[in-house]
N, C-alpha and C positions, 0 to 999 in steps of 0.2 A: 564676503571679504574679497575684494579685488586685488590682485597682485599683478606684477609686470608680465607674468607668464600666462595670465588668465586668457587673453584673446587667443593665443596660440593653442592652449588647452581646449578651448571651446571649439576651435576649428578642427583640431585633430579628433575630438570626440564626435563632431558632426560627420567627419569622413568615416570613422569607425562605425557609426550608426548606419550610414548609408550602405556600407559593405555588408553589415549584418542584416539589414532590411532586405537587400537583394538576395542574400543567401537564403533567408527564411522564405521569401516569396517563391524561390525555386524549389522548395521542398513540398509545396502544396500538391496534394493528389488531384488527379483530374476530376474526381467526384466532388471536390471542394473542401475536403478535410485535410488536417495535418495529423501525422502520427509518427512519433519517434519510438524506437525500440524501448521496451521496458525490460531491463536486465536485472537478474537477481543472483542466486548462487547455485552451485552445482547439485544441490538436493533436488531441484526440479528435474534435471536431466537424469539423475540416478533413479529417482522414483518413476520416471517415464519408462526406463528399461525394466524396472521391477513390475510395473503395471503390465507391460507387454508380455513379460514372462508369465505372469499370473493368468492372463487371458489367452495365452498360447499363440500370440501373434508377433513375437519378437523376431525380426528378420536380421540377417547378417549385415546388410548394408547400413541400416540405421543404428545397429549395435556398435559397429566399428566407428562410424562417424560420431556418435554420441560419446563413446569412450575417448576419441581423439580430443573432443572439447573438454571433457573432464580432466584428462591428463594435462591439457594446456593450461588449466587453471590451478594445478597443483603448485605449491610453493617449494622453494629449495629445501625446506625442512621436512617436506613430505606431507604437509597438512593442507587443508582447505579452510578458507575463512568465509564469513557471511557477507563481507564487503571488502572492497579494495583497501589494502593496507591494514586490515583488521587483525585481531588475534586469531590463533587457530580455534576452530570450532569442532568440538568433539563429535557431536551427532552428524554434522555435515561431513566430516572426514570419514566417519564410519559408513555412512550411506555411499559416499563416493568409492571407498575401498570395496564395498560389497558389489557395487555396479561394475567396477573394473574386473573384479574376480568373475562375475557373471559373463563379462565380455571376453574372458579367456586369459587375462593377465595372471601370470604366475605369482604366488605369494613370495617366491624367491627373487623376484625382480627387485632391483634396487629401490625403485619408487614405491613399491608395495611394502618393502621392509621398513622404509622410513615412515610410511603412514601407520603401519602396524605398531611400530615402536611408540609413536605418539598416542595412539588409541589406548595401548596398554598402560602407558604412564598416566593417562587421564582417567583410568579406572576400568577400561575395557568396555565390551558391549554392555556390561552390567550397569554402567552409569550413563548410558545414552537416554535421550528423552523417550517418552511413551510412544510418540508417533514413529520413531525409528524402530522401536521394538515391535510395533504392530506390523511394519513391513517385514521384519525378520520372521515374525510368527506365521505369516502367510506361507512361508516356505519351510517351516519346521526348524528354523534356526533360533527360535526362542519359544518358550512355552506360553501358551495362551493363559495358563493358570497364573502367570506372573505379569499379566497385563490387567490394569484396572478395568472393571466391568462397566459397560455402558448399555443398560438394558433397553430394548426397543419399547418396552412398556412406558418409558418416559414420555412418549408421544401422547399418552392419555392424560397427563397432568393438566388440569385447567389453567387458564392463563393467569389466574391470580396466585397460583401455588408456586412457592419457591422451586427453582430448578426446572420449571417448565421450559420447553424449547425456546419460547419467546423471551426468556430471561437472558438468552445468549445473543451476542451480536450476530448480524445476518451471516457473516462469513463463518462464524463458529457454529451457528444453528444448522446451516446446510451440511457442514462437515459432520456434526454430531449425529444428525438423523441418519446419514448414510453409514457412519461407523457403528451405530447401534445395531444395524442389520448385520454388518460384518462380525461384530462382537457376539451376536447370537449364534451365528453359524460356526465361528471359530475354524475357518477352513485351513487346511494344510495341503499344499501342493509341493511335494518334496522336490528338492533341487540336487544337483549332482556334486555339490561341494559343501563343506562346513566352514565355520568361522572359529574353530578352536584356537587358532593362533592369535586371535584378538580377544579371547576370554581371559579375564584376570582372576576369576574365581572369587572375587570380592563378595562378601555377604551383603544382603540387602541393608540399606541404611537403617539405623535405629528409628523406631517409630516415634513421632512427636508425642508429647503428653496428651492424654485423652481429653484433658480440659481445653486444649487448644483447638482451633477450628480445623486444622489439618489432621489432628489426631482423631477428632470425631468423624471426619469424612473417611479416614482410613478404616475406621471401625465399620462404617457404613459399607465400604467396599468389600470388607470381609463377609458381611451379611449377603451382599449381592453375589459374591462368589459362590456361597452356599446355595442361593436361589437358582443360580445357573444350572445346577445339577437337579433341581426339583421344580423347574419352571412349569407353571400351569399351562399345559399344552394348548387348550382352546384360547386362553388369553394371549399366549405367546404368538400363536398363529394370527390372531386378530391384530396384534401390535405390528407384526411384520407386514401384514397387508396394508395397514394404515400408513406405515412408514414408506412402503413402496409407492403408494399412491401420492403421498406428499412429495416424494422425490421426483416422480415423473411429471407432476403438475408444474414443477419449478424448473424444468429444463428450458433453456432459452432457445431462441430461433437459430442461433449459430451452433447449437449442439452442446453448449457449455452449461454449467451450473454457476450462476452468479458471475460468469466471465472470468473466474479465477481457478487456479489449479487445484487447491486442496479439496473442495467439495466435488469438483469435476471428476478427479480420479477415483475418489472413494465412492461416488455415486455409481460409476461404471462397475466397480467391483461389487457393490451391493446388489445392483440389478442383475449382474451375472450370477450371483449366488441365488437370486430369486428366479432363475431359470430363463433369463433373457439371453437369447443367442446373439452372436455377433452380427447376424443379419437382421435382427429386430430393428425397426426404424429408430427407436430411441438410442440403442447402442451404436448403430451405424452413424447416426448424426453426431453422437458424442465423439467417436473416433475420428470422423472426418473433420470435426471442429478442432481437435488437437493438431491435425495436420496444418491447419491455417494459423496456428500459433507457433509453428516450427520454422526455424531459420536455418537454411543450408548455406554454408560459406566454405568453398573449397572442399576439403575432405573432413570438415567438422560440421556437427549438427547440434543446435541448441534450441531451447524452447523459451517462449515468454510465459511467465506465470499469469500474466494478465495483459490486456492491451488498453491503451488510453486515448483513443482518438477524440472523444468529446472534450476531455480535459485539455489535450494538446491544441485542439482547434480553437477553443475559447482563449487560451493563453496566447496563442499566435496572433489572433485578431487584436487582442488588447495591446500586445507588443507593437504590432504594425501601426496601430492607431497612435501609440506614444511616439513612434518614429515618423509621424506626419503623413501616413497613408490615409487618404480621405475615405470616409465611409461609403462613398460611391464607387470606389475602386472595384474592379471586377473580382479580384481575389477576395476582398472583404465580402462582397455580395454573394459569391459562391459559397464561402464559408458559412455565412449567415443562413443561406438557403438550406445547406446541409444540416445545420444545427436545428433549425425549426422542424425539419422533417424527422428528426430523431428525438423529439420531445416524447416523454413517457405519458401516455394518456390512459393507462389502465391501472387498476388497484394492485397493490403489492403488500408485502408483509408489514410495511410501515403502518398500515391501517389497523393493525392490532391495537396500537396505542392511540391512533387518531382515526376512528371509524367514520367520522363525519366529514373528513377533509377530502376535498375534490382532488383527483389525481392531477399531476403537473410535474414539472421539473425535468431534470436530465440525469442520466447515469454516466458512468465513467467510460463504458465500453461501447463497442458496436451494438451489442445486444445484451440488455440486462433490464428488462421491463419490470422485473420483480423488485429491483432495488435501486431506484434513483437515489441520488444523494444531495445533501445540502451544499456541499463544497462545489460540485460541478454546476449545480443550478445557479449558485451565486455568480460564478465566473462566466457562465453562459449569458446570464442577463446583462452583466457588465459588458460583455462582448457585443451582444445584440444592440445595446444602447448606442453603439458607435455607428449604427446603420440607420439610414432614413426610414421612417415608418412605412412609406409607400413603396419601398424598393423590393421588398421580399414578401410574398404572399403569406399571411397569417402571423407575421412577426409580432404585432402588438398584442393579440390575444395570447400568444405563447408567453410573452414577457409577463403579462398580467397573471396568468395561471402560475408561472414560476414564482412570482412574488408572493401570491397567496399561499402556495404550497410551502414555501420557505418559512413564512410567518407561522403557519400552522404546525410546523415541525419544531418550533422552539420548545425546549424543555422547561419544566415548571420553574426551575431555579434561575432561568434567564439565558443560559448558554444554548448553543446548538451543537449536536453531535453530527456525525456524518450520515448515517443511514436510518436511525431510529430516534424516537423521542423518549426520554426518561428510561433509557436502557442502561441502568447503572447499579444493578444488584450485584455487589461484589462477591456475594456468597458463591456465585457460579465459578469463580476463579479458584475456590478452595477444593474443588474436586480433584482427586489424585490424577484423573485423566487429563486435566488441563495444566500441563507443565510447559506448554509452549504457546507463545503468542497471546495477545489480548483476546479475551473472550466476551467482553462487554463493550458497549459503545457509548460512553458518557460524553457530555459536552467537552469540547476542547477549545483552547484559545484561538487557534488558527482558523478552524471552521467558523467559529463565532465571529471572528474579525471579518472574514470574507462575506458572511451574511450581512453584517452591519455596513460594510463598505458598499455592498449592493443596494441596501435600503437607502443609504445616503445618495447614491447615484440617481435614484428615482425620486428623490425629494421627500423621503419618509423617515428621515433621521430623528425628527422630533416626536414621532409616534411611540406608543408604549413599548412595542416590540424592540425597537432599536435602543431606547433608553434603558430598558430592562437588561438588554444584552450588554450595554456599556457598563452598567453597574456590576454585572457579573464579571466582566473583564477586569475591572478595577480590583475586585476581590481576589482575582487569580494572579495578579502580578507578584512575581517572586520578590523576596526581600532585597535582592541585588538590583532590581529594576527591570529584569527581563521577563519574558513569558515563555512557558514550555511549548515546544512545537510537537504536536502529535503526529502529523503526517509529513513533516519535513524535518531535516536535521538542523538543529534542534531548537535551542533558544534563539539562535540567529533567525531561524525561520519564524518562530512564534512572535518574536519581538518585531521583526520586519512587518509581519501581517497586521499586528495589533496597532502599532503606531500609525500606519497608513490608514487604517480604518477609523481610528479615533479622530484623526485630523479631518478626514472626509466627512465625518459626522459632526463637525463643527466644535469639537473639543479644542480649546485654545492651545496653541503650541507651547505656551508658557505653563500649562497645567503641570503640576508636580509629577503626575504619573508619566507624562511624556518626557519631561526633563530627565527623570531617573532612567528611562529607557534609552534616551539619547546618550547619556553619560555611560551607560553600560556598553552600548555599541562602540563608542569612541575608545573606551578602555580595552576592548577586545579586538581592535584593529591590529592586524599583523604588521610587521616591519616593512613588508613589501607593498603595503597599502591596501591589501585585500582582507577578506574575512574568510574564516573557515571554522567548522566545528566537527570534530571527529564523532562518529556515531557511538563511540564508547561513552559519551556523555549521558546516555540514557541510563547507564548503570553505575557510572563512576563520575561523581560531580567534579572531580579534579579536571575533567575534560570539558566542562561547560564553557562554551565560547572559545575553545582552543582547537586548532587543527590547521592543516595546510590550507592556504588560500585557494578558493575555487571561484570560478566565474559566476556560478549561480548564487552561492552564498554571499559573495561580494555585492551582487545585484540586489539581494534582499535587504542588506544593510543600507546600501546607497539609496534605494527607493524610500526607506523609512526616514533616513536623515534629511533627504530632500523634502519629504512631506512635512517634517517637523521644522522646516525653515532654515536648516543648516546650509551655509554657503561657504564654509571655511576650509581649513586645511584637510580635515578628515575626508570631506566630500571630494576635494580635488585629488587627493591621493587614491581614493577608491576609483574614481573615473580613470585616472592614469593607469592603475593596475589593469583595468579592463582593456584599455587601448593597447597597452604594451604586450598583453598576453593574447591578443586576437591573432588568429591565423590569417594568412593572405586572402583566403577564400571568404572571409567574413565570419567564420565560426570560431569556436574555442575548443581546446582539448580539456577534457575533464574526466579522468579515470575514476575519481572518487564518487562514491554513492552519496547522494544528498536527499533521497526520498526514504520514507519510513512506511513499512507495512505494519509490523508489530514492534513497538518500542522494546529494545533489548534483544529481539529475536530474529527479525526478518526485515531486510532493507532492500531498497530499490534504487537502481540507477536509471533515471529518466533521460534518455539520450537527447531529448529536445530541450531539457532545462538549460543546457549550456549555451543555448542560443536565444530562447524567448526572454529569459529574465535579464541577461545582459543588455538585450535590445531595449527592454522596458527602461532599464536604469539609464542607459545612454540617451534615450529619447527624452526622458524627463530632465536629465542633467542639461542637455542642450537647450531644452525649452525654458527652464528657469534661469539659466545663465545668459541665454541670448536675449 
């Protein structure tokens, strides 16, 4: 739809695009990659202090700087949330309070009193999640007898048996193996304070009926508690040795485990209990790696739970291409060269379900050869397709291996998960131990969409894999026309990804599924022209499609509407929102979190999202309107 204001809007959009393009080009690292900070919540910093206390390496400087960061994130009511603008989070607040007390903050200080009041009102230490109580148990602040058992003998279960370690998603698997070692030792390293002021004295919650899944697993946990006192010593020792070997084999080149915080810190604790000194190469590498995930800013210190250079680089290259940067540009060339050099060419845990599949693909992090993922691989192939085949050594074979690996990782039902294929045994989530975070890796609409979009880009949209995936996506569309977003918040992310992929795969824009999705996006556009969806939508459907407008979420919606052939008022308003909220330097401010780690539990603020996605959207808007 052309209006009198359209030429001016296109011109101002082009100018905004150019500013954003130049800003993004200026963020490229000299090695060729892009990397924005990955921000989470203060549990990461609190647990880092507790880890250092347990290992006996907590120094005054990092303690005070970390405490400064934790205090800076406390809200007026004394609580901490898991995301910007979110509700108070009980376990996060408890961990932050404990860390500040470890740093020397008096429980009589005003900010501590406020935190303690909230913790007590929410049920006290007694109602925190299992992982929080494990941290407290390490220091005698909670009884190990009141922590669900995770026996290391689990590592002996065959791959076909329910609850074997490969029934769990890769992030949970690495965490569980390490914690099974910790659970067997039940260490206590006394600390010089208690937490009596935040104990409510509340009794344990009533047990669910035995006939229910949760009730049966609680009964199983009772049996395991008895076994802990009578464990067969030879079998237990063999299990601990096997778990130790499993952990050590999966340490990455950067010293991490999976490039993410949970298995990393628990693996260090587990190996310490197995007698690994701080000077052991495995321990030394692990601790040095944490230092590389640490950000010092003034008198404050914070940590990244993960780093995303592969993901960021692929998205940056796609955005720059959308903004008219030629595939022969030196920045694109250097980015492509870096990506090709970081292809994963060795086997990993994904081969448990796909033993005959040739290695290929890309991981999320600088170093994570054990766990490449479909999402990154799809975006990397899309990025590399912008580059001429003869400009980067090895680019074509790498693309072909990535395509084959992605197709091979398709789940039997047609969708794609992130790290594994057919990793969807929900029974794992019934364990009393698993009260935090997703523990399986089933197919998701957003990952499947990215895989299909990639296959379409290489001309394979008519093949069985893509068509099977499209049918799976059709079956997953919500009654309201949206799609659930597993790795981004939430239905705006899922819907934006799926619509773009379906159109790329030659599904007509008049198709009913696409029309329902378009109408959903249009209904959920905010009055200011942008889109936003609060992360509470993962647990409260009244938030679906609702939230403060953000640059990244507006871009997701705008890209989908443009792909669906929309050229009217909604698109113009979305573009205008991006133009009017852009900073003079070409970037955007976005305090909101729009990334998802574990739906309902753990969220991520990707600092580069607020530039790459708006640049994509403006580039495509200018292209189709011009």
